[in-house]
C-alpha positions as CSV (number, residue, x, y, z in Angstrom):
1,M,2.2,-11.6,-29.8
2,S,-1.1,-10.6,-28.1
3,I,-4.0,-9.6,-30.4
4,P,-5.5,-6.2,-29.5
5,L,-9.1,-6.2,-28.5
6,T,-11.6,-5.0,-31.1
7,K,-13.4,-1.8,-30.4
8,T,-16.6,-3.7,-29.6
9,E,-14.9,-6.0,-27.2
10,F,-13.1,-3.2,-25.5
11,E,-16.2,-1.0,-25.1
12,A,-18.2,-4.0,-23.7
13,R,-15.5,-4.5,-21.1
14,I,-15.4,-0.9,-20.1
15,K,-19.2,-0.9,-19.6
16,L,-19.0,-3.9,-17.3
17,R,-16.3,-2.2,-15.2
18,L,-18.4,1.0,-14.9
19,L,-21.7,-0.7,-13.9
20,F,-20.5,-1.4,-10.4
21,R,-18.9,2.0,-10.0
22,D,-21.9,3.8,-11.3
23,G,-24.1,2.2,-8.7
24,I,-21.7,3.5,-5.9
25,L,-21.5,7.0,-7.4
26,K,-25.2,7.4,-7.4
27,K,-25.2,7.1,-3.7
28,L,-22.8,10.0,-3.3
29,N,-24.1,13.1,-1.4
30,P,-25.4,15.4,-4.1
31,N,-24.6,18.4,-1.8
32,S,-20.9,17.7,-1.8
33,D,-18.7,20.7,-2.8
34,I,-15.8,18.6,-4.0
35,I,-15.6,15.0,-5.3
36,M,-12.6,12.9,-4.5
37,F,-11.9,9.4,-5.9
38,H,-9.1,6.9,-5.8
39,C,-9.6,5.3,-9.2
40,P,-9.4,7.1,-12.7
41,W,-12.3,4.9,-13.9
42,D,-14.6,7.0,-11.7
43,L,-13.9,10.0,-13.8
44,L,-16.1,8.4,-16.6
45,V,-19.3,8.7,-14.6
46,V,-18.7,11.5,-12.1
47,D,-20.4,14.9,-12.1
48,H,-17.8,17.2,-13.8
49,E,-19.7,20.3,-12.7
50,K,-17.9,20.1,-9.3
51,P,-14.2,20.2,-8.5
52,I,-12.6,16.8,-8.7
53,I,-9.6,15.5,-6.8
54,L,-8.1,12.1,-7.7
55,Y,-6.1,10.6,-4.9
56,E,-4.0,8.1,-6.8
57,H,-2.1,5.3,-5.1
58,L,-1.9,2.7,-7.8
59,A,-0.8,4.5,-11.0
60,G,-2.3,1.7,-13.1
61,R,0.2,-0.7,-11.5
62,A,-1.1,-3.9,-13.3
63,Q,-0.3,-2.1,-16.6
64,T,2.7,-0.1,-15.5
65,F,5.4,-0.6,-12.8
66,M,4.0,-4.0,-11.7
67,F,3.1,-5.4,-15.1
68,E,5.9,-8.0,-15.6
69,E,5.7,-9.4,-12.0
70,A,1.9,-9.2,-11.9
71,V,1.3,-11.4,-15.0
72,K,3.5,-14.1,-13.5
73,H,1.0,-14.5,-10.7
74,M,-2.2,-14.5,-12.8
75,D,-3.9,-17.5,-14.3
76,P,-3.1,-17.8,-18.1
77,I,-6.5,-16.5,-19.3
78,K,-6.4,-13.4,-17.1
79,A,-2.8,-12.7,-18.0
80,E,-3.6,-12.8,-21.7
81,V,-6.5,-10.3,-21.1
82,V,-4.2,-7.9,-19.2
83,K,-1.6,-8.1,-22.0
84,K,-4.3,-7.5,-24.7
85,D,-5.8,-4.4,-23.2
86,R,-2.6,-2.9,-21.6
87,A,-2.0,-0.3,-24.2
88,Q,-5.6,0.7,-24.5
89,I,-6.1,1.0,-20.8
90,M,-3.0,3.2,-20.5
91,E,-4.3,5.5,-23.2
92,I,-7.7,5.8,-21.5
93,F,-6.0,6.6,-18.2
94,K,-4.0,9.4,-19.9
95,K,-7.2,10.9,-21.1
96,L,-9.0,10.4,-17.8
97,Y,-6.3,12.0,-15.8
98,K,-6.9,15.2,-17.7
99,E,-10.4,15.3,-16.4
100,A,-9.4,15.8,-12.8
101,D,-8.8,19.3,-11.5
102,L,-6.1,18.1,-9.1
103,I,-4.2,14.8,-8.8
104,L,-2.7,13.7,-5.5
105,T,-0.5,10.7,-4.8
106,N,0.1,8.9,-1.5
107,S,3.9,8.8,-1.9
108,R,6.8,10.3,-3.9
109,F,7.2,6.8,-5.3
110,I,3.7,6.9,-6.9
111,Q,4.3,10.5,-8.0
112,R,7.4,9.3,-10.0
113,Q,5.4,6.5,-11.5
114,M,2.7,8.9,-12.6
115,K,5.2,11.1,-14.3
116,K,7.1,8.2,-15.9
117,W,4.1,6.3,-17.3
118,F,1.5,9.1,-17.9
119,S,3.5,12.4,-17.9
120,V,1.1,13.7,-15.2
121,K,2.0,16.3,-12.7
122,T,0.9,15.5,-9.2
123,S,1.3,16.6,-5.5
124,V,2.0,14.2,-2.7
125,C,-0.3,13.8,0.4
126,N,0.7,10.8,2.5
127,P,-2.1,8.9,4.1
128,A,-2.8,9.1,7.8
129,I,-3.0,6.7,10.8
130,D,-4.9,7.0,14.0
131,L,-2.3,7.9,16.6
132,D,-4.9,7.5,19.4
133,V,-5.2,3.8,18.5
134,F,-1.6,2.9,17.4
135,K,0.5,3.7,20.5
136,P,3.0,2.0,22.8
137,V,2.2,-0.2,25.7
138,P,3.8,-0.3,29.1
139,N,6.7,-2.8,29.5
140,P,6.7,-4.4,26.0
141,T,7.9,-8.0,25.9
142,R,10.0,-7.6,22.7
143,D,10.3,-11.4,22.3
144,Y,9.2,-12.0,18.7
145,F,9.2,-10.4,15.2
146,L,5.8,-9.5,13.6
147,S,4.7,-9.7,10.0
148,A,1.2,-8.2,9.4
149,Q,-0.4,-7.8,6.0
150,R,-3.1,-9.2,3.8
151,V,-2.1,-12.4,2.2
152,H,-1.2,-11.7,-1.5
153,W,1.7,-12.5,-3.8
154,Q,2.8,-8.9,-3.7
155,K,3.6,-9.2,0.0
156,R,6.2,-11.9,-0.6
157,I,5.7,-13.5,2.8
158,E,7.6,-16.5,1.6
159,I,10.8,-14.5,1.9
160,Q,10.1,-14.0,5.6
161,I,9.4,-17.7,6.2
162,A,12.6,-18.8,4.3
163,A,14.7,-16.3,6.3
164,F,13.5,-17.5,9.7
165,Q,13.8,-21.3,9.0
166,G,16.3,-22.8,11.5
167,L,16.5,-19.7,13.7
168,K,15.8,-19.4,17.4
169,E,14.0,-16.1,16.8
170,R,10.2,-16.2,16.6
171,L,8.2,-14.9,13.7
172,L,4.5,-14.3,14.0
173,I,2.7,-13.9,10.6
174,V,-0.8,-12.2,10.9
175,G,-3.1,-12.0,8.0
176,G,-5.3,-9.0,6.9
177,P,-8.9,-8.2,8.0
178,N,-10.3,-10.4,5.3
179,D,-8.0,-13.4,6.0
180,T,-10.5,-15.2,8.3
181,V,-8.4,-18.4,8.5
182,P,-4.6,-19.0,8.4
183,N,-3.5,-19.1,4.8
184,P,-2.9,-22.8,4.0
185,D,0.0,-22.1,1.6
186,L,1.9,-20.2,4.3
187,V,1.1,-22.8,6.9
188,Y,2.6,-25.4,4.6
189,L,5.7,-23.4,4.1
190,A,6.1,-22.9,7.8
191,K,5.4,-26.5,8.6
192,G,8.1,-28.1,10.8
193,H,9.5,-24.8,11.9
194,R,8.2,-24.2,15.5
195,N,9.6,-20.7,15.6
196,I,7.2,-19.6,12.8
197,K,3.5,-19.2,13.4
198,V,0.9,-18.3,10.9
199,V,-2.5,-16.9,12.1
200,A,-5.6,-15.4,10.5
201,G,-6.4,-11.7,10.6
202,V,-6.9,-10.1,14.1
203,S,-8.9,-7.1,15.4
204,K,-7.2,-3.7,15.3
205,H,-7.0,-3.8,19.1
206,K,-5.1,-7.1,19.0
207,L,-2.9,-5.9,16.2
208,V,-1.8,-2.8,18.2
209,K,-0.8,-5.0,21.1
210,L,1.1,-7.3,18.8
211,M,2.9,-4.4,17.2
212,A,3.8,-2.7,20.5
213,N,5.2,-5.9,22.0
214,A,7.3,-7.0,18.9
215,K,11.0,-6.6,18.5
216,A,10.3,-5.2,15.1
217,T,7.7,-5.5,12.3
218,I,8.8,-7.0,8.9
219,Q,7.6,-5.9,5.5
220,T,8.7,-7.5,2.2
221,G,6.1,-6.1,-0.2
222,Y,7.0,-5.7,-3.8
223,Q,7.1,-2.1,-4.8
224,E,4.7,-0.9,-2.1
225,D,2.8,2.3,-3.1
226,F,3.1,3.5,0.5
227,G,2.7,0.8,3.2
228,L,0.9,1.8,6.4
229,V,2.3,-1.1,8.6
230,P,5.8,0.5,9.1
231,I,4.2,3.8,10.2
232,Q,1.7,2.0,12.5
233,S,4.7,0.1,14.0
234,L,6.6,3.3,14.6
235,A,3.6,4.8,16.3
236,C,3.6,1.8,18.7
237,G,7.3,2.4,19.5
238,T,8.5,-0.5,17.4
239,P,11.1,-0.3,14.6
240,A,10.5,-1.8,11.1
241,I,12.6,-4.0,8.8
242,V,11.6,-3.3,5.2
243,V,12.9,-4.1,1.7
244,D,14.7,-1.5,-0.3
245,E,11.8,-0.8,-2.7
246,G,8.9,1.4,-3.4
247,A,7.8,3.9,-0.7
248,F,9.5,2.0,2.1
249,R,12.6,4.1,1.2
250,E,10.6,7.2,2.1
251,T,9.1,6.1,5.4
252,I,12.0,4.2,6.9
253,H,14.5,6.8,5.8
254,S,16.9,6.7,8.8
255,P,18.7,3.9,10.7
256,D,17.1,5.3,13.8
257,L,13.7,4.0,12.5
258,G,14.6,0.5,11.5
259,I,16.5,-1.5,8.8
260,V,16.2,-1.3,5.0
261,I,17.5,-4.6,3.6
262,K,18.9,-5.0,0.1
263,P,18.8,-8.1,-2.2
264,P,19.2,-11.0,-1.9
265,Y,16.4,-10.5,0.6
266,I,16.3,-13.9,2.3
267,Q,20.0,-13.7,3.2
268,S,19.7,-10.0,4.1
269,L,16.7,-10.5,6.3
270,R,18.2,-13.4,8.1
271,K,21.3,-11.4,8.8
272,A,19.2,-8.4,10.0
273,V,17.3,-10.6,12.4
274,L,20.4,-12.4,13.8
275,E,22.2,-9.1,14.4
276,F,19.1,-7.1,15.6
277,E,19.5,-5.0,18.6
278,P,16.1,-4.0,19.9
279,F,17.4,-1.6,22.6
280,K,19.2,0.4,20.0
281,Y,15.9,2.0,19.0
282,M,14.2,4.7,21.2
283,P,10.4,4.4,21.2
284,E,9.9,8.1,21.7
285,V,11.9,8.8,18.6
286,L,9.9,6.3,16.6
287,R,6.6,7.7,18.0
288,E,7.7,11.3,17.1
289,E,8.4,10.2,13.5
290,A,4.9,8.6,13.2
291,K,3.3,11.9,14.3
292,K,4.1,13.2,10.9
293,Y,1.4,10.9,9.6
294,G,-1.4,11.9,12.0
295,F,-4.9,13.0,11.1
296,D,-4.3,16.6,12.0
297,R,-1.6,16.9,9.3
298,F,-3.7,15.0,6.8
299,R,-6.7,17.3,7.4
300,K,-4.6,20.5,7.0
301,E,-3.1,19.2,3.7
302,M,-6.5,18.1,2.4
303,N,-8.0,21.4,3.2
304,K,-5.2,23.2,1.3
305,Y,-5.6,20.9,-1.7
306,S,-9.3,21.2,-1.7
307,E,-9.0,25.0,-1.9
308,L,-6.6,24.6,-4.7
309,A,-8.9,22.2,-6.6
310,V,-11.7,24.8,-6.3
311,R,-9.5,27.5,-7.8
312,L,-8.2,25.2,-10.6
313,H,-11.8,24.1,-11.4
314,A,-12.9,27.7,-11.8
315,L,-10.1,28.4,-14.2
316,R,-11.2,25.5,-16.4
317,R,-14.8,26.5,-16.8
């Protein structure tokens, strides 16, 4: 059984966490009418004289809905620390959430997690993509499947590699912006399979071209809070193949948009790839769905929620 941290140990850890955030917060524009953050820790050092919106997309996942899976992928020392302070962190989050005038979540999935773990009422505001950047290209080649994401255990890219082994279909795995070289672990897993290629992160311009020319994009992330790649893919006129978890259930909600695979994922993904019919999907339908996630919609919703936050803040004073 883990031994809880002493009050002194815990307070020291909190101070360390806040030092970095405090430095960032001091650079904020003092003339801002509303303050919006993504992390509840920010509420410890922010100016509470102004309306505060917390745009939550994690819901304390290392302590909540990802806890059991997350600790499996941590080194033993870090895992023990997370286990030790889990209850204390969650209690602090519950108190901090009360300091925000309004809490938004990026998906209904995270909204449910906030209610389940913290009994917090929230509103949903999906993130936006740049529809002027992510768009179809003329005469797409449609001759490979694309996997694009930062390299992290949560993305479960090994599922994709296992599913494509021995197939004629090609899989291109592209890392995230910070993945400056091909991930050696993924390269090793793909070794000997000429239809699977692992590369480093690419520019946004290159990524758009890759998405627009692919048969489909593939996402196997564990309990994704939202997942922008499927929406970017739709904007490029390309369907998405996703796992039946997290917010993927919200974004790829119709068979007209792609395929939602169920466990066991390796076998299901393999079957989906072998039976995939690229001409079944209409790029204009995919593009129209993606328009729901454009900047115009996001601005309108944020303006509405900003006005609400101002009213709620006035009532609390």
